[in-house]
VOGU-3710 file (C-alpha; in Angstrom, 3 decimals, decimal comma):
1> mgyrvvvaga> 0,000/0,000/0,000  1,406/3,353/-1,032  0,763/7,021/-0,449  -1,375/9,744/-1,971  1,265/12,285/-2,988  1,054/15,874/-4,217  3,832/17,710/-6,053  3,163/21,462/-6,024  5,146/23,642/-8,399  5,417/20,689/-10,746
11> tgnvgremln> 6,172/22,771/-13,853  9,315/24,432/-12,425  12,902/23,136/-12,410  12,695/21,659/-8,908  9,145/20,351/-9,275  10,029/18,458/-12,447  13,087/17,036/-10,733  10,931/15,917/-7,808  8,757/13,954/-10,227  11,821/12,438/-11,897
21> ilaerefpid> 13,281/11,317/-8,576  9,993/9,933/-7,226  9,851/7,804/-10,368  13,543/6,815/-10,300  13,408/5,737/-6,663  10,081/3,946/-7,188  8,500/5,819/-4,312  5,330/3,949/-3,275  2,545/6,077/-4,753  -1,090/5,027/-4,931
31> elavlasars> -2,248/8,347/-6,344  -0,341/11,387/-7,620  -1,515/14,974/-8,116  0,612/17,608/-9,859  -0,171/21,239/-9,099  0,921/24,656/-10,317  -0,525/28,109/-10,801  -3,601/28,834/-12,889  -1,538/29,622/-16,007  -0,300/26,014/-16,177
41> qgdeidfget> -3,662/24,395/-15,461  -4,440/21,655/-17,975  -0,859/21,244/-19,190  0,459/17,696/-19,269  3,637/16,751/-17,439  5,689/13,548/-17,524  6,148/11,398/-14,452  9,845/10,734/-14,922  10,478/8,084/-17,572  7,516/5,933/-16,586
51> gkkykvqnie> 5,547/6,965/-19,654  2,739/8,263/-17,454  1,474/11,794/-17,954  -0,510/13,882/-15,497  -2,616/16,961/-16,062  -1,579/19,970/-14,011  -4,215/21,148/-11,551  -4,620/24,659/-10,174  -3,284/24,721/-6,598  -5,796/27,427/-5,680
61> hfdpagwdma> -8,707/25,029/-6,186  -7,096/21,806/-4,942  -8,574/20,113/-1,868  -5,719/18,503/0,154  -7,995/16,519/2,477  -7,208/12,806/2,329  -3,749/13,255/0,777  -0,759/11,972/2,752  2,030/14,365/1,799  2,766/17,304/-0,478
71> lfaigsdgsk> 6,185/18,218/-1,843  6,200/21,995/-2,306  8,419/23,872/-4,775  6,359/27,032/-5,036  8,496/29,657/-3,267  7,931/31,360/0,059  4,912/33,402/-1,060  3,127/30,278/-2,262  4,096/28,312/0,828  2,832/31,058/3,109
81> lhaprfaaag> -0,520/30,887/1,375  -0,946/27,139/0,913  1,259/25,211/3,378  -0,921/25,941/6,447  -4,026/24,999/4,447  -2,558/21,647/3,395  -1,149/20,945/6,853  -4,459/21,696/8,557  -6,175/19,236/6,205  -3,842/16,466/7,392
91> ctvidnasly> -1,515/16,519/4,372  2,093/16,786/5,597  3,976/19,487/3,703  7,635/19,027/2,744  8,553/22,572/1,794  11,496/23,589/-0,364  11,077/27,308/0,345  12,969/29,214/3,037  9,836/30,431/4,837  9,635/27,831/7,626
101> rmdpdvpliv> 13,269/26,718/7,902  14,043/28,639/11,090  10,636/28,115/12,698  11,397/26,259/15,969  8,283/24,115/15,484  9,288/23,006/11,964  12,021/20,357/11,538  14,773/21,258/9,067  15,947/17,921/7,699  18,825/16,390/5,791
111> pevnpeaidg> 18,154/12,649/6,213  21,831/11,629/6,285  22,513/14,203/9,011  19,604/14,646/11,447  16,851/12,090/10,679  15,654/12,040/14,288  14,583/15,698/14,065  11,668/14,680/11,834  9,894/13,316/14,898  8,782/16,861/15,759
121> ykkrniianp> 6,918/17,409/12,499  3,430/17,052/13,986  3,613/20,443/15,718  2,935/22,200/12,413  2,617/19,213/10,048  5,298/20,957/7,970  8,875/19,819/7,313  11,436/22,194/5,826  13,987/21,369/3,144  17,231/23,351/3,633
131> ncstaqmvva> 18,959/25,742/1,290  20,734/23,984/-1,588  24,224/25,071/-0,566  23,636/24,111/3,078  22,295/20,658/2,233  25,365/19,422/0,378  27,767/20,967/2,894  26,269/19,347/5,985  26,248/15,925/4,279  30,027/16,251/3,946
141> lkplhdvaki> 30,544/17,755/7,411  28,391/15,436/9,529  30,670/12,345/9,527  33,727/14,504/10,271  31,926/16,374/13,053  30,931/13,092/14,692  34,593/12,105/14,985  36,515/15,320/15,690  33,932/18,070/16,500  33,970/21,012/14,108
151> krvvvatyqs> 34,589/24,402/15,758  34,550/26,700/12,742  33,586/26,587/9,070  34,752/29,051/6,414  33,054/28,375/3,105  33,046/30,018/-0,310  30,348/28,796/-2,670  30,322/28,701/-6,474  26,599/28,408/-7,192  25,068/27,591/-10,558
161> vsgagkagmd> 22,416/29,705/-12,237  19,781/26,960/-11,915  19,592/27,982/-8,258  17,844/31,088/-9,547  15,323/29,039/-11,520  14,611/28,805/-15,233  15,040/32,556/-15,642  18,616/32,281/-14,404  19,432/29,463/-16,811  17,827/31,339/-19,700
171> elfeqsrnif> 19,828/34,475/-18,900  23,163/32,651/-18,934  22,310/31,019/-22,264  21,057/34,210/-23,894  23,936/36,380/-22,673  26,518/33,817/-23,829  24,916/33,649/-27,275  24,653/37,438/-27,509  28,314/37,937/-26,644  29,411/35,534/-29,371
181> vgdqaepkkf> 27,419/37,396/-32,031  28,399/40,854/-30,767  25,056/41,814/-29,178  24,495/43,383/-25,760  24,382/41,090/-22,718  22,075/43,072/-20,491  21,400/41,634/-16,999  17,759/41,032/-16,097  17,589/38,252/-13,525  21,018/38,928/-12,048
191> tkqiafnvip> 22,520/42,215/-10,862  25,433/42,043/-13,319  26,340/40,095/-16,431  26,605/36,408/-15,490  28,063/35,074/-18,753  31,878/34,783/-18,461  31,664/36,448/-15,044  31,131/35,716/-11,345  28,827/37,668/-9,048  29,519/37,769/-5,255
201> hidsfledgs> 25,872/38,415/-4,477  23,016/35,930/-4,012  19,702/37,075/-2,499  19,292/40,409/-0,704  21,846/42,289/1,402  21,528/42,428/5,179  22,589/45,250/7,509  25,923/43,643/8,403  26,984/43,445/4,741  26,335/39,743/4,312
211> tkeewkmvve> 23,652/38,436/1,978  20,600/36,436/2,936  22,069/33,389/1,158  25,140/33,609/3,389  22,951/34,046/6,463  20,972/30,943/5,505  24,137/28,857/5,384  25,100/30,037/8,865  21,801/29,558/10,682  20,723/26,412/8,838
221> tkkildprik> 24,039/24,647/9,504  23,647/25,441/13,185  20,067/24,151/13,278  20,790/20,965/11,334  24,243/20,034/12,595  25,240/21,811/15,826  24,411/25,281/17,200  27,938/25,608/18,618  29,644/25,585/15,208  30,822/28,984/13,973
231> vtatcvrvpv> 30,144/29,512/10,272  31,104/32,257/7,843  30,156/32,105/4,176  30,740/33,984/0,931  28,197/32,963/-1,710  28,995/33,552/-5,369  26,947/32,996/-8,512  29,001/31,485/-11,350  28,276/30,819/-15,051  27,490/27,128/-14,608
241> fvghseainl> 24,045/25,784/-15,514  23,681/23,025/-12,869  25,827/21,997/-9,909  26,975/23,931/-6,856  30,592/23,815/-5,693  32,037/24,795/-2,325  35,552/25,408/-1,032  35,323/24,562/2,662  37,881/25,220/5,399  37,320/23,487/8,732
251> efedeisaak> 38,777/23,882/12,201  38,234/20,977/14,620  38,398/20,600/18,388  40,215/17,279/18,110  43,105/16,188/15,950  42,180/14,785/12,550  44,473/14,064/9,616  43,604/14,255/5,946  44,073/10,489/5,711  41,639/9,863/8,552
261> akailreapg> 39,122/12,305/7,091  39,274/10,513/3,744  38,731/7,150/5,414  35,661/8,556/7,207  34,244/10,166/4,068  34,684/6,970/2,038  32,152/5,255/4,320  29,806/8,200/4,876  26,186/7,980/3,662  25,446/10,210/0,694
271> vmlvdkhedg> 29,130/11,058/0,128  31,341/9,998/-2,779  35,043/10,650/-2,236  36,987/11,266/-5,464  40,414/12,521/-4,446  43,450/11,629/-6,543  46,464/13,908/-6,563  46,637/14,045/-10,352  45,191/15,979/-13,261  41,419/15,453/-13,238
281> gyvtpiecvg> 41,472/13,534/-9,963  38,591/15,558/-8,533  34,938/16,239/-9,364  33,624/19,377/-11,043  29,991/20,496/-11,403  29,520/19,107/-14,896  30,234/15,564/-13,649  27,749/15,701/-10,783  24,674/16,596/-12,864  21,969/13,962/-12,531
291> eyatyvsrvr> 23,743/12,215/-9,656  22,494/11,623/-6,123  25,819/11,888/-4,275  27,587/14,792/-2,641  31,119/14,583/-4,048  34,172/15,486/-1,969  37,658/16,085/-3,390  40,905/17,925/-2,541  40,941/16,886/1,142  44,076/18,314/2,710
301> edstvdngls> 45,441/19,575/5,999  45,543/23,296/6,773  48,807/24,091/8,558  47,709/27,634/9,479  45,443/26,438/12,314  45,484/23,584/14,788  43,387/20,641/13,564  42,500/22,262/10,256  41,313/20,706/6,993  40,298/22,072/3,602
311> lwcvsdnlrk> 38,124/20,289/1,049  36,154/20,730/-2,180  32,472/19,740/-2,272  30,252/19,446/-5,375  26,623/18,380/-5,827  23,689/18,687/-8,222  21,763/21,545/-6,601  18,481/20,556/-8,255  18,854/17,071/-6,748  20,545/16,901/-3,347
321> gaalnavqia> 20,131/20,627/-2,940  16,384/20,465/-3,462  14,357/17,677/-5,084  16,312/14,621/-3,942  16,462/15,817/-0,351  12,704/16,431/-0,397  12,038/12,897/-1,664  14,441/11,470/0,929  12,472/13,350/3,592  9,274/11,799/2,212
331> ellgrrhlkk> 10,883/8,344/2,427  12,013/9,050/5,987  8,543/10,292/6,950  7,031/7,109/5,568  9,479/4,828/7,388  9,313/6,537/10,765  5,718/7,719/10,945  3,232/6,961/8,180  4,252/3,336/7,544  1,578/2,636/4,962
341> aa> 3,809/1,129/2,290  4,250/-2,616/2,183
//
């Protein structure tokens, strides 16, 4: 026996990826509803490579009563409007937006890191999916933290344009094409030209000079992993279509060598260690597209601090950073609480 599952925001990048991953992982579904805004109502959308097609329904008119869970990829404004309505009807919301992540009554879950936190979901009947850059980082950090206790994290991100949605991907493509033919490459989605450039600015600026994206990495890492960890982040948008990369520097309480860290990461759930000291012996964003794993490379000791390590971390932001993590949360919810599937 399976579940009655809703995917809201099914026509967007993350919503489509949610459908692909539900199909790939053969998630036990008895009935599926795909929702979007009124402008997409009646469109047909594929359910992965199953050959099944579903008609998009208008979320405004959808009755969530009797449905088990809803995977939301509709942004904070949509979640604010619809998540409480779905939750009150008994349909557990797994929300990809940032709106509820820091709500103390809403679990913020990365299943490889803090699965036990899901047990508090009934307070609001909402579970939050973390920021894409946070999700991949804590998967890599968790097994190391368990062994040597991380004191401080310094991270610089190199985030793909798909993190800004279809409009971001379209802008990179159009600007690149325009530059090659000698046309103007005017920014629309981003604050500056993204083609052949990098932009040290994601989301809005805060009073202290950091951006909201950087703030998310700080507070979400503390909530998911350990509130005692100090985190500082610089988040940069780069001209890559899919796949976020991170250069991470770690300071530990206890001694840990690069060799020991590699041995730990080789066995860690959700992590794939690819670390050869040779040309191409590391993973770049283009190789992680379509993959489930969080890839770690370039693990090395930092001699400038006691018990320091540096590493390189890459993951498909539409998958582990969003859709895959949401589906893994749904699987965890089913195993620990709903238990309807045979």
